C-alpha positions as CSV (number, residue, x, y, z in Angstrom):
1,M,86.6,149.8,132.8
2,I,89.0,150.5,135.5
3,K,90.1,153.5,133.4
4,F,86.3,154.6,132.7
5,M,85.6,154.3,136.6
6,L,89.0,156.6,137.3
7,S,87.5,159.0,134.3
8,R,84.4,159.2,136.5
9,I,86.0,159.8,139.7
10,L,88.3,162.4,138.0
11,L,85.4,164.5,136.6
12,L,84.0,164.3,140.4
13,L,87.2,165.8,141.3
14,A,87.0,168.6,139.0
15,A,83.1,169.1,139.9
16,L,84.3,169.4,143.7
17,L,87.1,172.0,143.2
18,I,84.7,174.6,142.0
19,V,83.4,174.6,145.8
20,P,86.8,176.0,147.3
21,L,87.0,178.1,144.2
22,A,83.8,179.6,145.1
23,V,85.2,180.2,148.1
24,A,88.1,182.3,146.9
25,C,85.8,184.3,145.2
26,I,83.7,185.2,148.2
27,Y,87.0,186.1,150.0
28,R,88.2,188.0,147.3
29,E,91.6,186.2,147.2
30,E,94.8,186.8,144.9
31,G,95.0,185.7,141.6
32,R,97.7,182.9,141.8
33,I,94.8,181.0,144.0
34,F,92.3,181.2,141.3
35,L,94.8,179.8,138.8
36,S,96.1,177.0,141.1
37,F,92.5,175.7,141.2
38,I,91.6,176.3,137.5
39,M,94.7,174.6,136.6
40,C,93.7,171.5,138.6
41,I,90.1,171.3,137.4
42,I,91.5,171.6,133.6
43,I,94.1,168.5,134.3
44,C,91.2,166.5,135.8
45,L,88.9,167.0,133.1
46,I,91.7,166.5,130.3
47,L,92.4,163.1,132.0
48,S,88.8,162.3,132.4
49,F,88.0,163.0,128.6
50,I,91.0,161.1,127.8
51,W,90.3,157.6,129.9
52,G,86.6,158.0,130.0
53,R,85.6,158.7,125.9
54,K,85.0,155.2,125.1
55,I,82.2,153.4,127.3
56,P,83.2,149.7,128.0
57,P,80.8,147.5,126.4
58,I,81.1,145.3,129.3
59,K,80.5,147.0,132.6
60,E,81.1,144.3,134.9
61,I,84.3,144.3,137.1
62,D,85.3,141.3,139.4
63,T,86.7,141.9,143.1
64,K,90.2,142.0,142.1
65,E,89.4,144.7,140.1
66,G,87.1,146.5,142.3
67,F,90.0,146.4,144.7
68,I,92.7,147.7,142.3
69,V,90.0,150.7,141.2
70,C,89.6,151.7,145.0
71,A,93.2,152.1,145.6
72,L,94.2,153.5,142.5
73,S,91.5,156.1,142.9
74,W,92.8,157.4,146.5
75,F,96.2,157.5,145.1
76,L,95.1,159.6,142.0
77,L,93.0,161.9,144.1
78,S,95.7,162.5,146.4
79,G,98.2,163.0,143.8
80,L,96.1,165.4,141.7
81,G,94.2,167.3,144.8
82,A,97.6,168.3,146.0
83,L,98.2,170.4,143.3
84,P,96.2,173.8,144.4
85,F,98.7,173.8,147.1
86,F,101.5,173.3,144.9
87,F,100.7,175.6,142.1
88,S,99.6,178.6,144.7
89,A,103.3,178.0,146.1
90,Y,101.8,178.0,149.8
91,V,103.1,174.7,149.8
92,P,106.0,174.7,147.8
93,N,107.4,171.2,148.1
94,Y,104.9,168.9,145.8
95,I,105.7,166.1,148.6
96,D,104.4,168.0,151.4
97,A,101.6,169.1,149.4
98,L,101.0,165.4,148.6
99,F,101.2,164.4,152.5
100,E,98.7,167.1,153.3
101,T,96.4,166.3,150.9
102,A,96.4,162.5,151.3
103,S,95.9,163.3,155.2
104,G,92.4,164.9,154.1
105,F,91.4,162.6,152.1
106,T,92.1,159.6,154.3
107,T,90.8,161.7,157.1
108,T,94.0,161.1,158.8
109,G,94.5,165.0,159.9
110,S,98.5,164.6,160.2
111,S,100.1,167.8,159.0
112,I,103.3,169.2,157.7
113,L,102.4,172.7,158.1
114,N,104.1,174.8,160.8
115,D,101.6,177.9,160.3
116,I,98.2,176.9,159.5
117,E,96.7,180.2,160.0
118,S,98.5,181.9,157.0
119,L,96.8,179.9,154.3
120,P,93.9,181.6,152.4
121,H,90.5,180.8,153.3
122,S,90.2,178.9,149.9
123,L,93.5,176.3,150.8
124,L,91.8,175.7,154.3
125,F,88.4,175.0,153.1
126,W,89.7,172.4,150.0
127,R,92.1,171.0,153.2
128,S,89.2,170.3,155.4
129,F,86.5,169.8,152.6
130,T,88.8,166.8,151.4
131,H,88.0,165.3,154.9
132,L,84.1,165.4,154.2
133,I,84.5,163.7,150.6
134,G,86.8,160.8,152.0
135,G,84.9,160.5,155.3
136,M,82.0,158.3,153.8
137,G,84.3,157.4,150.9
138,V,85.1,158.8,147.7
139,L,83.7,155.8,145.5
140,V,80.5,155.7,147.7
141,F,79.8,159.2,146.6
142,V,80.5,158.5,142.9
143,I,78.1,155.7,143.1
144,A,75.4,157.7,144.8
145,I,75.4,160.4,142.2
146,M,77.0,159.8,139.5
147,P,74.7,157.9,136.2
148,N,75.2,154.1,136.4
149,S,78.7,153.7,135.2
150,A,79.2,150.1,136.3
151,S,76.5,147.2,137.1
152,N,75.1,146.6,140.5
153,S,77.3,143.7,141.2
154,A,80.5,145.7,139.6
155,N,79.5,148.6,142.4
156,V,79.2,146.0,145.4
157,N,83.3,145.0,144.4
158,V,84.1,148.5,144.8
159,L,82.5,149.3,148.0
160,K,83.9,146.2,149.6
161,A,87.0,147.7,149.0
162,E,86.6,151.1,150.5
163,I,83.7,150.7,153.2
164,P,86.0,150.2,156.3
165,G,85.3,146.8,158.4
166,P,85.2,143.0,157.8
167,I,81.8,142.4,156.6
168,F,79.9,144.7,153.7
169,G,76.5,145.1,155.0
170,K,74.0,145.6,151.9
171,L,71.4,147.4,153.3
172,L,69.0,147.7,150.0
173,P,68.8,145.4,146.9
174,K,70.4,148.4,144.4
175,I,73.7,149.8,145.8
176,K,73.0,153.5,144.3
177,D,70.1,153.4,146.5
178,M,71.9,152.3,149.6
179,T,75.2,154.8,148.7
180,R,72.3,157.6,148.7
181,T,70.9,156.9,151.7
182,L,73.9,156.5,153.5
183,Y,75.3,160.0,152.0
184,L,71.8,161.6,153.1
185,I,72.3,160.6,156.8
186,Y,76.0,161.8,156.6
187,L,75.4,165.0,155.2
188,G,72.1,165.6,157.4
189,M,74.4,165.0,160.5
190,T,77.1,167.2,159.3
191,T,74.4,169.9,158.8
192,I,73.6,169.7,162.7
193,V,77.0,169.7,164.0
194,V,77.5,173.1,161.8
195,I,74.0,174.7,163.6
196,L,75.2,173.3,166.8
197,L,78.9,174.8,166.8
198,C,77.2,178.0,165.6
199,L,75.3,178.2,168.5
200,G,78.9,177.9,170.6
201,K,79.4,181.1,169.1
202,M,81.8,179.6,166.6
203,P,82.2,181.8,163.4
204,L,80.5,180.0,160.3
205,F,83.6,179.3,158.4
206,D,85.3,177.9,161.3
207,A,82.1,175.8,162.0
208,L,82.0,174.5,158.5
209,I,85.8,173.8,158.7
210,H,85.6,171.8,162.2
211,A,82.2,170.2,161.0
212,F,84.1,168.5,158.2
213,G,86.7,167.4,160.4
214,I,84.0,165.7,162.6
215,A,81.9,164.2,159.8
216,G,85.4,162.6,158.7
217,T,86.9,162.1,162.2
218,G,89.9,163.7,160.4
219,G,90.7,166.5,162.7
220,M,92.1,169.3,160.4
221,S,91.2,172.6,162.1
222,N,91.8,176.4,160.6
223,K,93.5,177.0,163.9
224,A,96.9,176.4,165.0
225,Q,95.5,175.5,168.8
226,S,92.5,173.5,167.4
227,I,89.5,173.3,169.6
228,A,91.7,174.6,172.2
229,A,91.5,178.3,170.6
230,Y,88.1,178.7,171.4
231,Q,88.5,177.8,175.2
232,S,84.8,176.7,175.1
233,P,83.9,173.8,177.2
234,Y,80.2,173.9,175.2
235,I,82.3,173.5,172.0
236,E,84.5,170.5,173.4
237,Y,81.4,169.0,174.6
238,V,79.5,169.2,171.3
239,V,82.7,168.0,169.2
240,G,83.2,164.8,171.6
241,L,79.6,163.9,171.7
242,S,79.3,164.4,167.7
243,L,82.5,162.3,167.3
244,I,80.6,159.4,169.3
245,A,78.0,159.4,166.8
246,F,80.3,159.1,163.6
247,G,82.3,156.5,165.1
248,L,78.8,154.3,165.1
249,N,78.3,152.0,162.2
250,F,76.0,154.0,159.6
251,N,74.1,151.0,158.9
252,L,72.7,151.5,162.7
253,Y,71.1,154.7,161.5
254,Y,69.8,152.8,158.6
255,L,68.0,150.7,161.2
256,L,66.7,153.9,163.4
257,L,65.2,155.1,160.3
258,L,63.5,151.9,160.0
259,K,62.5,152.3,164.0
260,Q,64.1,148.9,164.4
261,F,65.0,150.3,167.8
262,K,65.7,146.7,169.4
263,A,68.0,145.9,166.5
264,F,69.9,149.2,167.4
265,Y,70.5,149.0,171.1
266,K,71.1,145.2,171.2
267,N,73.9,145.8,168.8
268,E,76.8,143.6,170.2
269,E,79.6,146.1,168.6
270,L,77.5,149.5,169.7
271,R,77.7,148.2,173.4
272,W,81.6,147.2,173.2
273,Y,82.3,150.5,171.7
274,L,80.5,152.8,174.3
275,G,81.7,150.3,177.1
276,I,85.6,150.4,175.9
277,M,85.2,154.4,175.6
278,L,83.5,154.8,178.7
279,S,86.2,152.6,180.5
280,A,89.1,154.6,178.7
281,I,87.5,158.0,179.9
282,L,87.1,157.0,183.6
283,I,90.8,155.4,183.6
284,I,92.0,158.6,182.3
285,F,90.4,161.1,184.7
286,W,91.2,159.1,187.5
287,N,94.7,159.3,186.4
288,I,95.0,162.9,186.1
289,R,92.4,164.4,188.4
290,S,95.4,166.2,190.2
291,L,96.7,168.0,187.0
292,Y,93.8,170.3,186.8
293,D,92.0,173.1,189.0
294,N,88.8,170.9,189.3
295,L,87.7,167.4,188.5
296,A,85.0,169.2,185.8
297,D,88.0,170.3,184.0
298,S,89.5,166.5,184.5
299,F,86.8,165.0,183.3
300,R,86.5,167.2,180.3
301,H,89.8,167.1,179.0
302,A,89.6,162.8,179.8
303,F,86.1,162.7,177.8
304,F,87.5,165.0,174.9
305,Y,90.7,163.2,174.0
306,V,89.1,159.6,174.4
307,T,86.4,160.3,171.8
308,S,88.8,162.7,169.6
309,L,91.3,159.6,169.5
310,M,89.1,156.9,169.7
311,T,87.3,157.8,166.8
312,S,90.6,158.7,165.0
313,A,89.5,162.5,164.7
314,G,92.8,164.1,166.4
315,F,91.5,167.1,167.6
316,C,93.4,168.8,170.4
317,T,92.8,170.8,173.6
318,V,95.7,170.2,175.7
319,D,99.1,168.2,175.3
320,Y,98.2,164.9,176.4
321,T,102.1,163.7,176.1
322,K,102.5,165.4,179.4
323,W,99.8,163.3,181.2
324,P,101.1,160.3,183.2
325,V,102.4,157.2,181.4
326,L,99.0,155.2,182.3
327,S,96.9,157.8,180.5
328,Q,99.2,157.8,177.6
329,T,99.3,154.0,177.3
330,V,95.2,153.9,177.6
331,I,95.5,156.5,174.6
332,V,97.6,154.5,172.3
333,L,95.4,151.6,173.3
334,I,92.2,153.0,172.0
335,T,93.9,154.6,168.8
336,L,94.8,151.1,167.8
337,I,91.1,149.8,168.6
338,G,89.5,152.5,166.7
339,A,85.6,153.0,166.4
340,C,83.1,150.5,164.9
341,A,83.3,149.0,161.3
342,G,81.2,151.0,158.8
343,S,82.0,154.4,160.3
344,T,84.5,157.3,159.3
345,A,86.7,156.2,161.7
346,G,90.2,154.5,161.6
347,G,92.0,151.9,163.5
348,I,91.6,148.0,163.6
349,K,87.9,148.6,164.5
350,V,85.8,147.3,167.5
351,Y,84.4,144.5,165.8
352,R,87.6,142.9,164.8
353,I,88.8,143.1,168.3
354,I,85.6,141.5,169.5
355,V,86.1,138.5,167.2
356,L,89.9,138.1,167.9
357,F,88.6,137.8,171.8
358,K,85.9,135.4,170.9
359,T,88.2,133.1,168.7
360,I,90.7,133.2,171.6
361,K,87.9,131.9,174.1
362,A,86.7,129.5,171.6
363,E,90.2,127.9,171.2
364,L,90.6,127.9,175.2
365,I,87.4,125.8,175.4
366,H,88.3,123.7,172.5
367,L,91.6,123.0,174.6
368,L,89.6,122.2,177.5
369,S,86.6,120.3,176.1
370,P,87.8,119.0,172.6
371,R,84.5,117.6,171.9
372,R,82.4,120.2,172.4
373,V,80.8,122.4,169.7
374,Y,81.6,125.9,170.0
375,F,80.6,128.3,167.5
376,V,81.9,132.1,167.5
377,K,78.9,134.3,167.4
378,M,78.2,138.0,166.9
379,D,74.4,139.4,167.5
380,R,73.7,136.0,168.3
381,K,74.4,134.8,165.0
382,S,77.2,132.5,164.2
383,L,80.2,133.7,162.3
384,P,81.4,131.8,159.1
385,Y,84.8,130.4,159.6
386,A,86.1,132.3,156.3
387,T,85.1,135.6,158.4
388,Y,87.0,135.3,161.4
389,N,89.8,133.7,159.3
390,S,90.1,136.6,157.4
391,I,90.1,138.6,160.6
392,H,93.2,136.8,162.0
393,A,95.1,137.5,158.3
394,Y,94.0,140.8,158.5
395,F,95.6,141.2,162.1
396,V,98.9,139.6,161.0
397,I,99.1,141.7,157.7
398,Y,98.3,144.8,159.7
399,M,101.3,144.0,162.4
400,L,103.7,143.1,159.6
401,V,103.1,146.2,157.6
402,F,103.1,148.5,161.2
403,F,106.2,147.3,161.9
404,L,107.6,147.6,158.2
405,I,106.7,151.4,157.9
406,T,108.0,152.0,161.4
407,L,111.3,150.4,160.3
408,I,111.4,152.6,157.3
409,I,111.2,156.0,158.9
410,S,113.1,154.9,161.8
411,H,116.1,156.2,160.0
412,D,114.7,159.6,160.2
413,S,113.2,159.8,163.5
414,P,114.6,161.4,166.7
415,D,113.6,158.4,168.7
416,F,111.6,155.3,168.9
417,Q,108.8,156.9,170.6
418,T,108.5,159.3,167.5
419,A,108.5,156.4,164.8
420,F,106.5,154.4,167.0
421,G,104.1,157.5,167.2
422,A,104.2,158.7,163.8
423,T,103.1,155.2,162.3
424,V,100.2,155.0,164.6
425,A,99.3,158.3,164.0
426,T,99.2,157.5,160.2
427,F,98.3,154.1,159.9
428,N,95.4,154.3,161.9
429,N,94.3,157.7,160.6
430,I,94.6,159.5,163.9
431,G,96.6,162.7,163.1
432,P,98.7,163.6,166.1
433,G,101.0,161.1,167.6
434,I,103.5,160.9,170.4
435,G,106.9,162.3,170.6
436,A,107.8,164.8,168.1
437,V,104.9,164.3,166.3
438,G,102.6,164.8,169.5
439,P,99.7,167.6,169.5
440,S,102.3,170.4,169.8
441,G,104.5,169.4,167.0
442,N,104.2,168.1,163.4
443,F,105.5,166.1,160.8
444,S,107.4,168.6,158.8
445,F,111.0,167.3,160.1
446,Y,110.8,164.2,158.1
447,D,112.5,163.8,154.7
448,N,110.8,163.3,151.5
449,I,111.3,159.3,151.7
450,S,110.0,159.1,155.1
451,K,107.0,161.4,154.0
452,L,105.9,159.1,150.9
453,T,106.2,156.1,153.4
454,L,103.9,157.9,155.8
455,T,101.6,158.6,152.7
456,F,101.4,155.5,152.0
457,S,100.7,154.5,155.6
458,M,98.0,156.7,155.5
459,I,96.2,155.7,152.4
460,A,97.0,151.9,153.1
461,G,95.3,152.4,156.7
462,R,92.2,153.9,155.4
463,L,91.6,151.2,152.7
464,E,92.6,148.7,155.4
465,I,95.7,147.3,153.4
466,L,94.5,144.7,151.1
467,P,93.3,146.7,148.1
468,V,96.7,148.8,148.0
469,L,98.7,145.4,148.6
470,I,97.0,143.7,145.6
471,C,98.2,146.9,143.7
472,F,101.8,145.3,144.0
473,S,100.6,141.7,142.9
474,R,101.6,140.7,139.4
475,H,98.7,138.4,139.2
476,A,96.3,141.2,140.2
477,W,97.2,143.0,136.8
478,K,96.8,139.6,134.5
479,R,93.3,139.2,132.7
480,G,91.0,136.8,133.7
């Protein structure tokens, strides 16, 4: 059943590769570009046929197998999705191509490319199109559009592994109906962003590229200067406001469709998310107010970077590593926190931060009044012990894996700031970091071992660690 589901994913990848192939036709690009996409499509189809020619009689999979399907699919997509870059020789080192593609699918936005604008339109399109695919989740898309390849309960187990956040919200009885609803909302919002960017006099191709980066909160651009290349306050505010929207839990948009406005604005995570973001904007605005010609510019830069980095998009306008230490510290904190659970953004997630604070409060109350019964609540509902226990466990695992990645790449980093910043940028799916991997730098100076480690970091961060770690367990591969 695992091989069968992976074969469906490869079939989808082959279909999606037709889109950048069409872009190559539109721009009449050289023959090796066509050949690179066609070869990749053929490889996907062959593997899909080999793994999926026999339909499994039993279509049930448990949670463990769902996690394995999820992790393997992301590594497989990154590995095969890198082939057009490698076959076309625009990224001659396969490890570099793998890093770039994993960065796209995981909506990280980190790059090893020193001259982005030298890439042909089709490869630039594919590079950003991976953001759109990976933003809502590859398996969400597979379940939404493919014929029934698994049972409803099997789909639930797969989505639990892929949809970010500690709690899986089942909106509709049938998972296929739920995934289609989410994707319609997602694509509808993306279309609106494309229109708004075009109204700001951004060319259609550029608007598509940046809309994909906004929707997936990935941040890849076809310009070396990113959003700064357009020198347009209108575009900066459109990007910032759009990123706030994509940083929300998509379940909230479903509530709006049902006209449950009270449940929307009373959502506790939403209020914390907007509160943290507003606080960060005001602190940075106050801290950098003397660095720019007027207060309007200072506020715009503060607003843009807080929305860009808290939602893990990583679009750039100015070099924030030249800001005062207070502003840089706030930036690091909000990148670690991230946006809402169930969004396309990375980071620990606001939901987990709220629960961590509430459990600390509960522990203090218990110490002061041992006989008092106190429940940890979210949205006025008591959380089961298993939920906040799993959040505590996740936080510990997060810190251990974070420091292990930092340790591995430190042998190849010019300083600790860069090693720390590279881990923050990849593990939280941010894109730019601090030090040598800041907005004015990239990851090209790392050796292959470090690039593979950071590729693992991006995928593990996108899947929130556990699905990837399960694949390293001997027990996970045993039957039963």
